[in-house]
A tleap script that builds the chain and sets N, CA, C and O, in Angstrom:
source leaprc.protein.ff14SB
mol = sequence {
  NMET ALA ASN GLU SER TYR THR PRO SER ASP
  ARG ALA GLU ARG VAL LEU GLU LEU LEU GLN
  GLU GLY ARG GLU SER ASP GLU PRO TRP GLY
  ARG VAL ASN PRO MET TYR VAL LYS GLU GLU
  LEU ASP ILE LYS ARG GLN TYR ALA ASN LYS
  ALA LEU SER ASN LEU VAL THR ALA GLY TRP
  VAL ARG LYS PRO VAL THR GLY LEU TYR GLU
  PHE VAL ALA ASP PRO ARG GLU CGLU
}
set mol.1.N position { -21.637 -58.139 22.643 }
set mol.1.CA position { -20.628 -58.064 23.678 }
set mol.1.C position { -19.781 -59.330 23.646 }
set mol.1.O position { -20.301 -60.445 23.612 }
set mol.2.N position { -18.480 -59.135 23.657 }
set mol.2.CA position { -17.552 -60.257 23.588 }
set mol.2.C position { -17.435 -60.953 24.946 }
set mol.2.O position { -17.359 -60.302 25.988 }
set mol.3.N position { -17.422 -62.270 24.913 }
set mol.3.CA position { -17.256 -63.081 26.111 }
set mol.3.C position { -15.781 -63.071 26.502 }
set mol.3.O position { -14.956 -63.702 25.841 }
set mol.4.N position { -15.453 -62.364 27.562 }
set mol.4.CA position { -14.071 -62.223 27.994 }
set mol.4.C position { -13.510 -63.492 28.613 }
set mol.4.O position { -12.291 -63.629 28.711 }
set mol.5.N position { -14.343 -64.411 29.029 }
set mol.5.CA position { -13.857 -65.639 29.642 }
set mol.5.C position { -13.662 -66.775 28.629 }
set mol.5.O position { -13.203 -67.858 28.993 }
set mol.6.N position { -14.009 -66.531 27.368 }
set mol.6.CA position { -13.813 -67.536 26.314 }
set mol.6.C position { -12.322 -67.702 26.037 }
set mol.6.O position { -11.589 -66.721 25.914 }
set mol.7.N position { -11.888 -68.939 25.941 }
set mol.7.CA position { -10.507 -69.249 25.575 }
set mol.7.C position { -10.528 -69.970 24.232 }
set mol.7.O position { -10.977 -71.113 24.150 }
set mol.8.N position { -10.046 -69.310 23.175 }
set mol.8.CA position { -10.085 -69.935 21.854 }
set mol.8.C position { -9.160 -71.157 21.765 }
set mol.8.O position { -8.084 -71.189 22.361 }
set mol.9.N position { -9.607 -72.144 21.012 }
set mol.9.CA position { -8.767 -73.310 20.735 }
set mol.9.C position { -7.621 -72.852 19.826 }
set mol.9.O position { -7.624 -71.727 19.327 }
set mol.10.N position { -6.658 -73.726 19.622 }
set mol.10.CA position { -5.549 -73.392 18.714 }
set mol.10.C position { -6.072 -73.056 17.330 }
set mol.10.O position { -5.595 -72.121 16.687 }
set mol.11.N position { -7.056 -73.823 16.872 }
set mol.11.CA position { -7.629 -73.592 15.542 }
set mol.11.C position { -8.353 -72.248 15.495 }
set mol.11.O position { -8.187 -71.491 14.539 }
set mol.12.N position { -9.146 -71.947 16.506 }
set mol.12.CA position { -9.848 -70.664 16.555 }
set mol.12.C position { -8.852 -69.510 16.639 }
set mol.12.O position { -9.092 -68.440 16.079 }
set mol.13.N position { -7.759 -69.718 17.323 }
set mol.13.CA position { -6.703 -68.700 17.414 }
set mol.13.C position { -6.122 -68.415 16.027 }
set mol.13.O position { -5.871 -67.262 15.678 }
set mol.14.N position { -5.915 -69.460 15.253 }
set mol.14.CA position { -5.404 -69.288 13.883 }
set mol.14.C position { -6.414 -68.544 13.018 }
set mol.14.O position { -6.036 -67.719 12.186 }
set mol.15.N position { -7.696 -68.835 13.213 }
set mol.15.CA position { -8.744 -68.117 12.474 }
set mol.15.C position { -8.733 -66.644 12.857 }
set mol.15.O position { -8.859 -65.784 11.985 }
set mol.16.N position { -8.588 -66.338 14.122 }
set mol.16.CA position { -8.499 -64.946 14.572 }
set mol.16.C position { -7.313 -64.235 13.923 }
set mol.16.O position { -7.431 -63.087 13.493 }
set mol.17.N position { -6.182 -64.912 13.855 }
set mol.17.CA position { -5.006 -64.332 13.211 }
set mol.17.C position { -5.284 -64.061 11.738 }
set mol.17.O position { -4.897 -63.019 11.210 }
set mol.18.N position { -5.953 -64.998 11.077 }
set mol.18.CA position { -6.300 -64.834 9.673 }
set mol.18.C position { -7.240 -63.642 9.483 }
set mol.18.O position { -7.066 -62.857 8.550 }
set mol.19.N position { -8.218 -63.507 10.351 }
set mol.19.CA position { -9.155 -62.391 10.285 }
set mol.19.C position { -8.449 -61.043 10.437 }
set mol.19.O position { -8.895 -60.040 9.880 }
set mol.20.N position { -7.363 -61.020 11.183 }
set mol.20.CA position { -6.679 -59.767 11.462 }
set mol.20.C position { -5.507 -59.469 10.522 }
set mol.20.O position { -4.850 -58.437 10.658 }
set mol.21.N position { -5.246 -60.370 9.570 }
set mol.21.CA position { -4.185 -60.102 8.600 }
set mol.21.C position { -4.516 -58.831 7.831 }
set mol.21.O position { -5.652 -58.644 7.395 }
set mol.22.N position { -3.537 -57.964 7.666 }
set mol.22.CA position { -3.736 -56.714 6.959 }
set mol.22.C position { -4.173 -55.569 7.847 }
set mol.22.O position { -4.305 -54.436 7.386 }
set mol.23.N position { -4.398 -55.855 9.109 }
set mol.23.CA position { -4.892 -54.841 10.054 }
set mol.23.C position { -3.923 -53.671 10.206 }
set mol.23.O position { -4.348 -52.524 10.349 }
set mol.24.N position { -2.656 -53.954 10.175 }
set mol.24.CA position { -1.640 -52.927 10.379 }
set mol.24.C position { -1.239 -52.215 9.090 }
set mol.24.O position { -0.346 -51.368 9.099 }
set mol.25.N position { -1.893 -52.553 7.990 }
set mol.25.CA position { -1.575 -51.931 6.701 }
set mol.25.C position { -2.846 -51.335 6.103 }
set mol.25.O position { -3.883 -51.266 6.764 }
set mol.26.N position { -2.754 -50.918 4.879 }
set mol.26.CA position { -3.914 -50.350 4.191 }
set mol.26.C position { -4.746 -51.415 3.485 }
set mol.26.O position { -5.683 -51.087 2.757 }
set mol.27.N position { -4.412 -52.678 3.693 }
set mol.27.CA position { -5.141 -53.761 3.041 }
set mol.27.C position { -6.470 -54.016 3.756 }
set mol.27.O position { -6.575 -53.794 4.963 }
set mol.28.N position { -7.476 -54.476 3.027 }
set mol.28.CA position { -8.731 -54.860 3.678 }
set mol.28.C position { -8.484 -56.012 4.654 }
set mol.28.O position { -7.631 -56.866 4.413 }
set mol.29.N position { -9.218 -56.030 5.728 }
set mol.29.CA position { -9.045 -57.103 6.710 }
set mol.29.C position { -10.350 -57.292 7.474 }
set mol.29.O position { -11.259 -56.465 7.393 }
set mol.30.N position { -10.427 -58.401 8.223 }
set mol.30.CA position { -11.531 -58.603 9.136 }
set mol.30.C position { -12.694 -59.420 8.627 }
set mol.30.O position { -13.647 -59.651 9.372 }
set mol.31.N position { -12.651 -59.869 7.379 }
set mol.31.CA position { -13.756 -60.678 6.845 }
set mol.31.C position { -13.220 -61.934 6.160 }
set mol.31.O position { -12.221 -61.901 5.443 }
set mol.32.N position { -13.923 -63.047 6.408 }
set mol.32.CA position { -13.568 -64.317 5.774 }
set mol.32.C position { -14.835 -65.120 5.534 }
set mol.32.O position { -15.898 -64.816 6.076 }
set mol.33.N position { -14.700 -66.150 4.709 }
set mol.33.CA position { -15.746 -67.158 4.580 }
set mol.33.C position { -15.102 -68.512 4.890 }
set mol.33.O position { -13.877 -68.626 4.861 }
set mol.34.N position { -15.896 -69.526 5.182 }
set mol.34.CA position { -15.320 -70.816 5.573 }
set mol.34.C position { -14.376 -71.421 4.530 }
set mol.34.O position { -13.383 -72.053 4.889 }
set mol.35.N position { -14.676 -71.234 3.254 }
set mol.35.CA position { -13.805 -71.796 2.216 }
set mol.35.C position { -12.431 -71.128 2.239 }
set mol.35.O position { -11.413 -71.799 2.069 }
set mol.36.N position { -12.396 -69.824 2.446 }
set mol.36.CA position { -11.129 -69.100 2.535 }
set mol.36.C position { -10.324 -69.605 3.732 }
set mol.36.O position { -9.120 -69.836 3.621 }
set mol.37.N position { -10.984 -69.773 4.867 }
set mol.37.CA position { -10.318 -70.281 6.064 }
set mol.37.C position { -9.770 -71.671 5.796 }
set mol.37.O position { -8.628 -71.969 6.146 }
set mol.38.N position { -10.569 -72.515 5.182 }
set mol.38.CA position { -10.161 -73.880 4.848 }
set mol.38.C position { -8.889 -73.881 4.013 }
set mol.38.O position { -7.938 -74.605 4.307 }
set mol.39.N position { -8.887 -73.061 2.969 }
set mol.39.CA position { -7.739 -73.030 2.063 }
set mol.39.C position { -6.504 -72.391 2.694 }
set mol.39.O position { -5.396 -72.903 2.537 }
set mol.40.N position { -6.682 -71.301 3.390 }
set mol.40.CA position { -5.543 -70.602 3.983 }
set mol.40.C position { -4.896 -71.373 5.127 }
set mol.40.O position { -3.675 -71.344 5.281 }
set mol.41.N position { -5.697 -72.059 5.925 }
set mol.41.CA position { -5.175 -72.789 7.071 }
set mol.41.C position { -4.958 -74.266 6.779 }
set mol.41.O position { -4.449 -75.004 7.622 }
set mol.42.N position { -5.349 -74.697 5.574 }
set mol.42.CA position { -5.200 -76.089 5.157 }
set mol.42.C position { -5.847 -77.037 6.171 }
set mol.42.O position { -5.221 -77.968 6.678 }
set mol.43.N position { -7.130 -76.760 6.445 }
set mol.43.CA position { -7.906 -77.596 7.352 }
set mol.43.C position { -9.203 -77.999 6.643 }
set mol.43.O position { -9.557 -77.427 5.611 }
set mol.44.N position { -9.900 -78.976 7.198 }
set mol.44.CA position { -11.189 -79.377 6.636 }
set mol.44.C position { -12.204 -78.260 6.843 }
set mol.44.O position { -12.132 -77.502 7.810 }
set mol.45.N position { -13.143 -78.177 5.918 }
set mol.45.CA position { -14.146 -77.120 5.990 }
set mol.45.C position { -14.973 -77.211 7.282 }
set mol.45.O position { -15.337 -76.187 7.861 }
set mol.46.N position { -15.265 -78.428 7.727 }
set mol.46.CA position { -16.048 -78.580 8.956 }
set mol.46.C position { -15.303 -77.997 10.150 }
set mol.46.O position { -15.931 -77.461 11.064 }
set mol.47.N position { -13.978 -78.092 10.159 }
set mol.47.CA position { -13.192 -77.513 11.251 }
set mol.47.C position { -13.197 -75.992 11.164 }
set mol.47.O position { -13.238 -75.307 12.186 }
set mol.48.N position { -13.154 -75.466 9.944 }
set mol.48.CA position { -13.239 -74.016 9.757 }
set mol.48.C position { -14.588 -73.516 10.253 }
set mol.48.O position { -14.657 -72.519 10.973 }
set mol.49.N position { -15.658 -74.205 9.872 }
set mol.49.CA position { -17.001 -73.817 10.305 }
set mol.49.C position { -17.140 -73.870 11.822 }
set mol.49.O position { -17.746 -72.977 12.415 }
set mol.50.N position { -16.596 -74.889 12.451 }
set mol.50.CA position { -16.699 -75.045 13.902 }
set mol.50.C position { -15.953 -73.918 14.624 }
set mol.50.O position { -16.471 -73.341 15.580 }
set mol.51.N position { -14.749 -73.612 14.168 }
set mol.51.CA position { -13.967 -72.540 14.790 }
set mol.51.C position { -14.693 -71.211 14.640 }
set mol.51.O position { -14.771 -70.437 15.594 }
set mol.52.N position { -15.225 -70.937 13.453 }
set mol.52.CA position { -15.962 -69.693 13.229 }
set mol.52.C position { -17.224 -69.649 14.090 }
set mol.52.O position { -17.544 -68.611 14.670 }
set mol.53.N position { -17.929 -70.754 14.173 }
set mol.53.CA position { -19.136 -70.825 14.987 }
set mol.53.C position { -18.837 -70.551 16.456 }
set mol.53.O position { -19.580 -69.826 17.118 }
set mol.54.N position { -17.749 -71.129 16.968 }
set mol.54.CA position { -17.363 -70.904 18.362 }
set mol.54.C position { -17.018 -69.437 18.603 }
set mol.54.O position { -17.353 -68.885 19.651 }
set mol.55.N position { -16.354 -68.809 17.643 }
set mol.55.CA position { -16.004 -67.394 17.775 }
set mol.55.C position { -17.252 -66.507 17.733 }
set mol.55.O position { -17.319 -65.489 18.423 }
set mol.56.N position { -18.240 -66.900 16.919 }
set mol.56.CA position { -19.505 -66.159 16.874 }
set mol.56.C position { -20.227 -66.289 18.217 }
set mol.56.O position { -20.704 -65.296 18.767 }
set mol.57.N position { -20.305 -67.500 18.737 }
set mol.57.CA position { -20.963 -67.732 20.023 }
set mol.57.C position { -20.308 -66.911 21.134 }
set mol.57.O position { -20.985 -66.412 22.034 }
set mol.58.N position { -18.986 -66.780 21.059 }
set mol.58.CA position { -18.257 -66.013 22.065 }
set mol.58.C position { -18.389 -64.505 21.854 }
set mol.58.O position { -18.034 -63.723 22.736 }
set mol.59.N position { -18.895 -64.095 20.693 }
set mol.59.CA position { -19.060 -62.674 20.420 }
set mol.59.C position { -17.824 -61.990 19.877 }
set mol.59.O position { -17.793 -60.763 19.778 }
set mol.60.N position { -16.808 -62.750 19.524 }
set mol.60.CA position { -15.574 -62.180 19.000 }
set mol.60.C position { -15.681 -61.949 17.495 }
set mol.60.O position { -14.955 -61.134 16.927 }
set mol.61.N position { -16.586 -62.672 16.866 }
set mol.61.CA position { -16.822 -62.600 15.422 }
set mol.61.C position { -18.328 -62.544 15.234 }
set mol.61.O position { -19.079 -63.077 16.052 }
set mol.62.N position { -18.771 -61.903 14.167 }
set mol.62.CA position { -20.210 -61.907 13.865 }
set mol.62.C position { -20.423 -62.434 12.454 }
set mol.62.O position { -19.503 -62.479 11.638 }
set mol.63.N position { -21.651 -62.827 12.195 }
set mol.63.CA position { -22.029 -63.381 10.899 }
set mol.63.C position { -23.115 -62.474 10.320 }
set mol.63.O position { -24.303 -62.712 10.542 }
set mol.64.N position { -22.711 -61.422 9.570 }
set mol.64.CA position { -23.695 -60.462 9.067 }
set mol.64.C position { -24.635 -61.041 8.014 }
set mol.64.O position { -25.801 -60.653 7.939 }
set mol.65.N position { -24.135 -61.961 7.207 }
set mol.65.CA position { -24.947 -62.648 6.194 }
set mol.65.C position { -24.450 -64.080 6.077 }
set mol.65.O position { -23.350 -64.400 6.527 }
set mol.66.N position { -25.247 -64.927 5.483 }
set mol.66.CA position { -24.871 -66.327 5.306 }
set mol.66.C position { -23.529 -66.432 4.586 }
set mol.66.O position { -23.337 -65.856 3.515 }
set mol.67.N position { -22.605 -67.177 5.191 }
set mol.67.CA position { -21.331 -67.455 4.561 }
set mol.67.C position { -20.251 -66.414 4.774 }
set mol.67.O position { -19.134 -66.594 4.289 }
set mol.68.N position { -20.541 -65.335 5.477 }
set mol.68.CA position { -19.549 -64.291 5.711 }
set mol.68.C position { -19.382 -64.079 7.208 }
set mol.68.O position { -20.361 -63.977 7.947 }
set mol.69.N position { -18.149 -64.016 7.639 }
set mol.69.CA position { -17.831 -63.800 9.045 }
set mol.69.C position { -16.951 -62.564 9.157 }
set mol.69.O position { -16.097 -62.307 8.309 }
set mol.70.N position { -17.179 -61.807 10.223 }
set mol.70.CA position { -16.521 -60.519 10.388 }
set mol.70.C position { -15.965 -60.392 11.812 }
set mol.70.O position { -16.655 -60.676 12.792 }
set mol.71.N position { -14.723 -59.965 11.901 }
set mol.71.CA position { -14.084 -59.754 13.201 }
set mol.71.C position { -14.804 -58.647 13.948 }
set mol.71.O position { -15.126 -57.609 13.370 }
set mol.72.N position { -15.062 -58.868 15.246 }
set mol.72.CA position { -15.687 -57.862 16.097 }
set mol.72.C position { -14.658 -57.313 17.080 }
set mol.72.O position { -14.352 -56.121 17.067 }
set mol.73.N position { -14.128 -58.189 17.931 }
set mol.73.CA position { -13.172 -57.759 18.947 }
set mol.73.C position { -12.492 -58.960 19.561 }
set mol.73.O position { -13.045 -60.060 19.602 }
set mol.74.N position { -11.297 -58.731 20.030 }
set mol.74.CA position { -10.584 -59.712 20.835 }
set mol.74.C position { -10.386 -59.047 22.188 }
set mol.74.O position { -9.512 -58.191 22.328 }
set mol.75.N position { -11.184 -59.423 23.194 }
set mol.75.CA position { -11.115 -58.740 24.478 }
set mol.75.C position { -9.747 -58.818 25.147 }
set mol.75.O position { -9.476 -58.053 26.073 }
set mol.76.N position { -8.897 -59.708 24.708 }
set mol.76.CA position { -7.550 -59.803 25.278 }
set mol.76.C position { -6.695 -58.606 24.878 }
set mol.76.O position { -5.680 -58.328 25.516 }
set mol.77.N position { -7.096 -57.898 23.828 }
set mol.77.CA position { -6.346 -56.736 23.351 }
set mol.77.C position { -6.662 -55.473 24.118 }
set mol.77.O position { -5.907 -54.504 24.038 }
set mol.78.N position { -7.749 -55.454 24.853 }
set mol.78.CA position { -8.201 -54.236 25.514 }
set mol.78.C position { -7.526 -53.988 26.827 }
set mol.78.O position { -7.815 -52.993 27.492 }
savepdb mol mol.pdb
quit
């Protein structure tokens, strides 16, 4: 269940946008790893990991296996 009272930081917001790229097309979307986030957003890997971790804690993203993160929901869209 997604935490509706969570307010993502600017960095976490950018990660959410990255996770949702391709959503409106036929392209795959919704999965990233920290290295991909680091490279795409041009941030340090530790910042990518922290943003992803915060999103997991909030329930907006899940971590099905080590190193992979998957979009779950953004309660602001509902």
